ZATIGU-211232 format. One line per 5 residues: number of its first residue (from 0); their letters; for each residue x, y, z of C-alpha. Coordinates in nm, 4 decimals, decimal comma, padded with zeros to 6 digits. Layout:
N
NUM> a> X Y Z ~ ...;
END
This chain:
363
0> xxxxx> 00,0000 00,0000 00,0000 ~ 00,1341 00,3486 -00,0814 ~ 00,2244 00,5858 00,1964 ~ -00,0452 00,8235 00,3255 ~ -00,0778 01,1213 00,0936;
5> xxxxx> 00,0183 01,4703 00,2006 ~ -00,2940 01,6851 00,2231 ~ -00,3135 01,9831 -00,0072 ~ -00,4209 02,0339 -00,3657 ~ -00,4991 01,6652 -00,4115;
10> xxxxx> -00,7362 01,6677 -00,1138 ~ -00,9065 01,9887 -00,2255 ~ -00,9542 01,8536 -00,5774 ~ -01,0945 01,5248 -00,4470 ~ -01,3328 01,7093 -00,2153;
15> xxxxx> -01,4627 01,9281 -00,4977 ~ -01,5060 01,6264 -00,7253 ~ -01,6951 01,4309 -00,4588 ~ -01,9229 01,7298 -00,3975 ~ -02,0004 01,7422 -00,7701;
20> xxxxx> -02,0602 01,3668 -00,7835 ~ -02,3145 01,3996 -00,5027 ~ -02,5199 01,6295 -00,7261 ~ -02,4795 01,4187 -01,0415 ~ -02,7886 01,2002 -00,9784;
25> xxxxx> -02,5894 00,8782 -00,9770 ~ -02,7359 00,5538 -00,8529 ~ -02,6142 00,4625 -00,4999 ~ -02,3643 00,1918 -00,5923 ~ -02,2230 00,3964 -00,8797;
30> xxxxx> -02,1838 00,6947 -00,6462 ~ -02,0078 00,4793 -00,3873 ~ -01,7617 00,3451 -00,6452 ~ -01,6812 00,6962 -00,7686 ~ -01,6407 00,8370 -00,4167;
35> xxxxx> -01,4266 00,5417 -00,3062 ~ -01,1888 00,6008 -00,5962 ~ -01,1405 00,9674 -00,4980 ~ -01,1042 00,8941 -00,1279 ~ -00,8417 00,6257 -00,1932;
40> xxxxx> -00,6245 00,8731 -00,3842 ~ -00,5999 01,0927 -00,0749 ~ -00,6367 00,8383 00,2061 ~ -00,4886 00,5053 00,0906 ~ -00,6313 00,1862 00,2384;
45> xxxxx> -00,6015 -00,1875 00,1820 ~ -00,9593 -00,2955 00,2383 ~ -01,2966 -00,1252 00,2584 ~ -01,6646 -00,1977 00,3037 ~ -01,9244 00,0576 00,1903;
50> xxxxx> -02,2924 00,0142 00,2747 ~ -02,6300 00,1809 00,2282 ~ -02,8300 00,2068 00,5504 ~ -03,1807 00,2597 00,6805 ~ -03,1432 00,5876 00,8752;
55> xxxxx> -03,3723 00,4657 01,1533 ~ -03,1846 00,1470 01,2397 ~ -02,8486 00,1786 01,0554 ~ -02,9095 -00,1696 00,9134 ~ -02,7813 -00,2222 00,5602;
60> xxxxx> -03,0392 -00,2050 00,2820 ~ -02,8241 -00,3758 00,0187 ~ -02,5251 -00,6057 -00,0099 ~ -02,2176 -00,4044 00,0863 ~ -01,9642 -00,2843 -00,1689;
65> xxxxx> -01,6440 -00,4593 -00,0584 ~ -01,2949 -00,3676 -00,1787 ~ -00,9880 -00,5835 -00,1301 ~ -01,1443 -00,9196 -00,0404 ~ -01,4539 -01,1331 -00,0931;
70> xxxxx> -01,6104 -01,1821 00,2494 ~ -01,7730 -01,5170 00,3196 ~ -02,0903 -01,5583 00,5242 ~ -01,9050 -01,6570 00,8427 ~ -01,6985 -01,3367 00,8423;
75> xxxxx> -02,0077 -01,1266 00,7702 ~ -02,1945 -01,2834 01,0633 ~ -01,9012 -01,2406 01,3013 ~ -01,8706 -00,8757 01,1993 ~ -02,2401 -00,8184 01,2638;
80> xxxxx> -02,2210 -00,9817 01,6063 ~ -01,9247 -00,7740 01,7173 ~ -02,1063 -00,4595 01,6095 ~ -02,4096 -00,5542 01,8185 ~ -02,2179 -00,6765 02,1253;
85> xxxxx> -02,1587 -00,3202 02,2397 ~ -01,8225 -00,3833 02,4087 ~ -01,6000 -00,1813 02,1771 ~ -01,5193 00,1702 02,0587 ~ -01,6288 00,3444 01,7391;
90> xxxxx> -01,9363 00,1269 01,6904 ~ -02,1536 00,2761 01,4184 ~ -02,4430 00,3192 01,6609 ~ -02,2161 00,5126 01,9002 ~ -02,0790 00,7337 01,6246;
95> xxxxx> -02,4261 00,8027 01,4846 ~ -02,5691 00,9012 01,8228 ~ -02,2704 01,1324 01,8715 ~ -02,3259 01,2929 01,5305 ~ -01,9753 01,1950 01,4179;
100> xxxxx> -01,8812 01,1818 01,0499 ~ -01,5533 00,9891 01,0810 ~ -01,3279 00,8340 01,3445 ~ -01,0203 00,6114 01,3507 ~ -00,9630 00,3126 01,5755;
105> xxxxx> -00,6124 00,4347 01,6595 ~ -00,7561 00,7667 01,7696 ~ -01,0235 00,6052 01,9868 ~ -00,7778 00,3665 02,1558 ~ -00,4921 00,6113 02,1987;
110> xxxxx> -00,2871 00,4002 01,9611 ~ -00,3315 00,0787 02,1610 ~ -00,5326 -00,1119 01,8997 ~ -00,5193 -00,4387 02,0953 ~ -00,7646 -00,2943 02,3493;
115> xxxxx> -01,0344 -00,3141 02,0805 ~ -01,2282 -00,6411 02,0722 ~ -01,2973 -00,5839 01,7031 ~ -00,9268 -00,5492 01,6315 ~ -00,8398 -00,8677 01,8198;
120> xxxxx> -01,1178 -01,0819 01,6719 ~ -01,1634 -00,9447 01,3204 ~ -00,8933 -00,7086 01,2002 ~ -00,5706 -00,8676 01,3267 ~ -00,6590 -01,2241 01,2122;
125> xxxxx> -00,7096 -01,0856 00,8602 ~ -00,3754 -00,9039 00,8599 ~ -00,5363 -00,5650 00,9187 ~ -00,4476 -00,3018 01,1761 ~ -00,5947 00,0479 01,1916;
130> xxxxx> -00,9505 00,1216 01,0835 ~ -01,1256 00,4421 00,9797 ~ -01,5041 00,4595 00,9875 ~ -01,7203 00,6999 00,7906 ~ -02,0867 00,7902 00,8384;
135> xxxxx> -02,2523 00,9447 00,5327 ~ -02,4741 01,1903 00,7173 ~ -02,7177 01,4385 00,5664 ~ -03,0116 01,6128 00,7289 ~ -02,9298 01,4697 01,0743;
140> xxxxx> -02,9577 01,1125 00,9436 ~ -02,7076 00,8505 00,8287 ~ -02,7681 00,7128 00,4778 ~ -02,4564 00,5006 00,4443 ~ -02,1412 00,3870 00,6194;
145> xxxxx> -01,7898 00,2843 00,5268 ~ -01,5065 00,1025 00,7009 ~ -01,1567 00,1601 00,5637 ~ -00,8750 -00,0597 00,6936 ~ -00,4978 -00,0709 00,6593;
150> xxxxx> -00,2669 -00,3711 00,6707 ~ -00,0427 -00,4369 00,9681 ~ 00,2644 -00,3064 00,7819 ~ 00,0973 00,0285 00,7059 ~ 00,0944 00,3427 00,9230;
155> xxxxx> -00,2094 00,4395 01,1265 ~ -00,4617 00,6846 00,9852 ~ -00,3547 01,0373 01,0745 ~ -00,5839 01,3008 01,2296 ~ -00,5521 01,4952 00,9042;
160> xxxxx> -00,6764 01,1956 00,7060 ~ -00,9678 01,1512 00,9452 ~ -01,0599 01,5170 00,8972 ~ -01,0510 01,4779 00,5198 ~ -01,2809 01,1749 00,5291;
165> xxxxx> -01,5164 01,3614 00,7637 ~ -01,5197 01,6558 00,5218 ~ -01,6459 01,4420 00,2317 ~ -01,8821 01,2180 00,4309 ~ -02,1605 01,4751 00,4134;
170> xxxxx> -02,1338 01,4969 00,0349 ~ -02,1717 01,1194 00,0085 ~ -02,4663 01,1353 00,2480 ~ -02,6316 01,4045 00,0378 ~ -02,5876 01,2005 -00,2787;
175> xxxxx> -02,7219 00,8791 -00,1230 ~ -03,0150 01,0662 00,0287 ~ -03,0977 01,2244 -00,3079 ~ -03,0769 00,8862 -00,4813 ~ -03,3176 00,7384 -00,2293;
180> xxxxx> -03,5507 01,0326 -00,2871 ~ -03,5731 00,9311 -00,6531 ~ -03,6999 00,5853 -00,5518 ~ -04,0827 00,5790 -00,5466 ~ -04,1895 00,5459 -00,1838;
185> xxxxx> -04,4688 00,2972 -00,2407 ~ -04,5463 -00,0563 -00,1337 ~ -04,4627 -00,3297 -00,3876 ~ -04,7360 -00,3848 -00,6447 ~ -04,7555 -00,7567 -00,5688;
190> xxxxx> -04,6750 -00,9880 -00,2798 ~ -04,8213 -01,0571 00,0624 ~ -04,6806 -01,1044 00,4096 ~ -04,4439 -01,3980 00,4462 ~ -04,2336 -01,5532 00,7217;
195> xxxxx> -03,8897 -01,7100 00,7447 ~ -03,7601 -01,9175 01,0348 ~ -03,3803 -01,9058 01,0618 ~ -03,1262 -02,0649 01,2935 ~ -02,8482 -01,8951 01,4870;
200> xxxxx> -02,6229 -01,8859 01,1798 ~ -02,8804 -01,7193 00,9532 ~ -02,9612 -02,0411 00,7692 ~ -03,3199 -02,0772 00,6550 ~ -03,5027 -02,3635 00,8281;
205> xxxxx> -03,8592 -02,2982 00,7145 ~ -04,0467 -02,0458 00,5054 ~ -04,3852 -01,9589 00,3643 ~ -04,4487 -01,9329 -00,0084 ~ -04,4751 -01,5532 00,0065;
210> xxxxx> -04,1417 -01,5305 00,1878 ~ -03,9782 -01,7429 -00,0811 ~ -04,1152 -01,5085 -00,3447 ~ -03,9649 -01,2094 -00,1640 ~ -03,6270 -01,3829 -00,1484;
215> xxxxx> -03,6204 -01,4105 -00,5272 ~ -03,6587 -01,0314 -00,5468 ~ -03,3838 -00,9387 -00,2998 ~ -03,0368 -00,9292 -00,4600 ~ -02,7891 -01,1583 -00,2842;
220> xxxxx> -02,4487 -01,3135 -00,3644 ~ -02,5231 -01,6078 -00,1329 ~ -02,6905 -01,9332 -00,2265 ~ -03,0400 -02,0178 -00,1080 ~ -02,9190 -02,1639 00,2220;
225> xxxxx> -02,8089 -01,8291 00,3653 ~ -03,0050 -01,5103 00,4073 ~ -02,9212 -01,1996 00,2057 ~ -02,7076 -00,9743 00,4263 ~ -02,9848 -00,7193 00,5032;
230> xxxxx> -03,2100 -00,9988 00,6338 ~ -02,9233 -01,1559 00,8301 ~ -02,8686 -00,8182 00,9942 ~ -03,2319 -00,8060 01,1067 ~ -03,2098 -01,1619 01,2440;
235> xxxxx> -02,8886 -01,0911 01,4358 ~ -03,0322 -00,7637 01,5627 ~ -03,3420 -00,9437 01,6918 ~ -03,1259 -01,1939 01,8788 ~ -02,9114 -00,9181 02,0296;
240> xxxxx> -03,2238 -00,7231 02,1260 ~ -03,3653 -01,0283 02,3061 ~ -03,0554 -01,0981 02,5150 ~ -02,9317 -00,7461 02,5878 ~ -03,0411 -00,4730 02,8257;
245> xxxxx> -02,8730 -00,2120 02,6044 ~ -03,0670 00,0583 02,4261 ~ -03,0674 -00,1122 02,0881 ~ -03,2560 00,0119 01,7868 ~ -03,5548 -00,1966 01,6742;
250> xxxxx> -03,4971 -00,5123 01,4699 ~ -03,6662 -00,3908 01,1536 ~ -03,5609 -00,2662 00,8146 ~ -03,7212 -00,0788 00,5278 ~ -03,5807 -00,2524 00,2234;
255> xxxxx> -03,6105 -00,1197 -00,1338 ~ -03,7061 -00,3878 -00,3857 ~ -03,5413 -00,3034 -00,7204 ~ -03,8023 -00,1495 -00,9457 ~ -04,0928 -00,2380 -00,7173;
260> xxxxx> -04,1339 -00,0313 -00,4020 ~ -04,0435 -00,1031 -00,0419 ~ -04,0516 -00,4081 00,1830 ~ -04,0672 -00,4043 00,5636 ~ -03,8645 -00,6734 00,7418;
265> xxxxx> -03,9230 -00,7367 01,1140 ~ -03,7419 -00,9853 01,3343 ~ -03,8269 -01,1526 01,6646 ~ -03,6828 -01,4430 01,8602 ~ -03,8794 -01,7658 01,9057;
270> xxxxx> -03,7929 -01,9438 02,2303 ~ -03,8072 -02,3231 02,2049 ~ -04,0602 -02,4859 02,4379 ~ -03,8151 -02,7670 02,5154 ~ -03,5385 -02,5248 02,6084;
275> xxxxx> -03,3466 -02,5904 02,2880 ~ -03,1759 -02,3382 02,0676 ~ -03,3837 -02,0312 01,9924 ~ -03,4850 -01,9510 01,6373 ~ -03,5593 -01,6178 01,4760;
280> xxxxx> -03,8753 -01,5360 01,2855 ~ -03,8507 -01,2798 01,0085 ~ -04,1717 -01,1258 00,8783 ~ -04,1487 -00,9821 00,5270 ~ -04,4400 -00,7637 00,4185;
285> xxxxx> -04,5156 -00,4666 00,1933 ~ -04,4178 -00,1447 00,3712 ~ -04,7168 00,0611 00,4802 ~ -04,7668 00,4321 00,5269 ~ -04,6601 00,4141 00,8930;
290> xxxxx> -04,3147 00,2959 00,7838 ~ -04,2704 00,5091 00,4715 ~ -04,3821 00,8496 00,5992 ~ -04,1010 00,8714 00,8595 ~ -03,8595 00,7941 00,5763;
295> xxxxx> -04,0062 01,0838 00,3788 ~ -03,9612 01,3064 00,6838 ~ -03,5943 01,2135 00,6983 ~ -03,5453 01,2487 00,3227 ~ -03,6746 01,6055 00,3306;
300> xxxxx> -03,4996 01,6935 00,6559 ~ -03,8147 01,7993 00,8394 ~ -03,7784 01,9007 01,2023 ~ -03,9911 01,7344 01,4693 ~ -04,2311 02,0308 01,4728;
305> xxxxx> -04,2497 02,0347 01,0927 ~ -04,3323 01,6647 01,0968 ~ -04,6155 01,7267 01,3425 ~ -04,7507 02,0100 01,1291 ~ -04,7301 01,7990 00,8131;
310> xxxxx> -04,9158 01,5062 00,9653 ~ -05,1996 01,7322 01,0804 ~ -05,2197 01,9195 00,7509 ~ -05,2569 01,6029 00,5439 ~ -05,5486 01,4891 00,7617;
315> xxxxx> -05,7508 01,7832 00,6308 ~ -05,7652 01,9939 00,9480 ~ -05,8052 02,3676 00,8980 ~ -05,5072 02,5891 00,9709 ~ -05,6845 02,7245 01,2781;
320> xxxxx> -05,7422 02,3705 01,4044 ~ -05,3786 02,2751 01,3422 ~ -05,2549 02,5845 01,5278 ~ -05,4873 02,5104 01,8180 ~ -05,3863 02,1431 01,8311;
325> xxxxx> -05,0176 02,2381 01,8490 ~ -05,0745 02,5368 02,0799 ~ -04,8978 02,7775 01,8443 ~ -05,0027 03,1027 01,6771 ~ -05,1252 03,1182 01,3181;
330> xxxxx> -04,8210 03,3288 01,2333 ~ -04,5872 03,0582 01,3682 ~ -04,7843 02,7936 01,1804 ~ -04,7455 02,9897 00,8550 ~ -04,3698 02,9982 00,9100;
335> xxxxx> -04,3657 02,6203 00,9579 ~ -04,5781 02,5636 00,6469 ~ -04,3508 02,7901 00,4423 ~ -04,0468 02,5916 00,5566 ~ -04,2193 02,2590 00,4816;
340> xxxxx> -04,3148 02,3699 00,1302 ~ -03,9591 02,4884 00,0635 ~ -03,8035 02,1611 00,1804 ~ -04,0458 01,9327 -00,0029 ~ -04,0762 02,1392 -00,3202;
345> xxxxx> -04,4568 02,1585 -00,3109 ~ -04,6651 02,4733 -00,3445 ~ -05,0006 02,3762 -00,1949 ~ -05,1695 02,1591 00,0654 ~ -05,3117 01,9217 -00,1990;
350> xxxxx> -04,9584 01,8628 -00,3288 ~ -04,8358 01,8039 00,0256 ~ -05,1188 01,5589 00,0861 ~ -05,0351 01,3739 -00,2351 ~ -04,6705 01,3534 -00,1300;
355> xxxxx> -04,7340 01,2218 00,2210 ~ -05,0625 01,0456 00,1516 ~ -05,1572 00,7320 -00,0364 ~ -05,0114 00,8434 -00,3703 ~ -04,6537 00,8113 -00,2408;
360> xxx> -04,6757 00,6274 00,0898 ~ -04,9089 00,3298 00,0671 ~ -05,1705 00,2711 00,3341;
END
């Protein structure tokens, strides 16, 4: 691996290019590939994993873009479990709650990488040493993540390199968020609720016919025995949620089906009556309005108050009734409505209702 680049013109050029790419209306995976190429020129690395995420749960919504190695299912599962165990530094959940855009493992451990459970169990056995994590944030939400790693014979990521990655993370987040906004937020045209029963290693033990149909529509590099990575994440999250007292995010995922709307995946643990090994049930069903409207809120960057105003406006309440319900003045309400219209690009209440009602977010 080449030595870390000296920041300067190269970094400024890469930053400007990435900002332009974010506005180029690229599809998510194409954008990731282009951004990764520019980042690598300034911050060299030996291996990387880039992922799209559901901003509510940080679970991946697609198979990750992996550079430098082809990960097998066992490594993917072990990585997921370490992330959910909660006994390490720089976990994506921690970084997201802190509003961080980038952080290095060497920085978090004071240079003593061996104190990290992730380093001992995952990085070192693969010949990797320091790690730099990126959160593609935009509008107070995280739309993607990346993990960059260097080999044991390479220097640690410098604070300057971390700052560069943090400076471009928002551009990537903006581009991913915009790409998601171009995906119709509707339930799939066909398909009913289905269920999968999986074991502790994310192998499918039983399934309904509808669940099998959904599996054929979810891209996956694995064979039929293993779950696609997004579903494995939900299953592992459900198991961690059941055994942990930590404040974990819910075990559910809003999953885009290529060319056909959105699927909701929910996981829960089934305890065996005979005390045997627990299984996980995954419910796969068309995403309803209750799941898609919050995603719209995040896509348009609405504040909590603006979300409340929007939900009341689309129900058909008069402006006086909305102001009274929220205990605010009509003048304040007008300011909120003006901000909502500007963020969503609509010019009237009927357009707002169409955007947040059944025409975009299925009931």
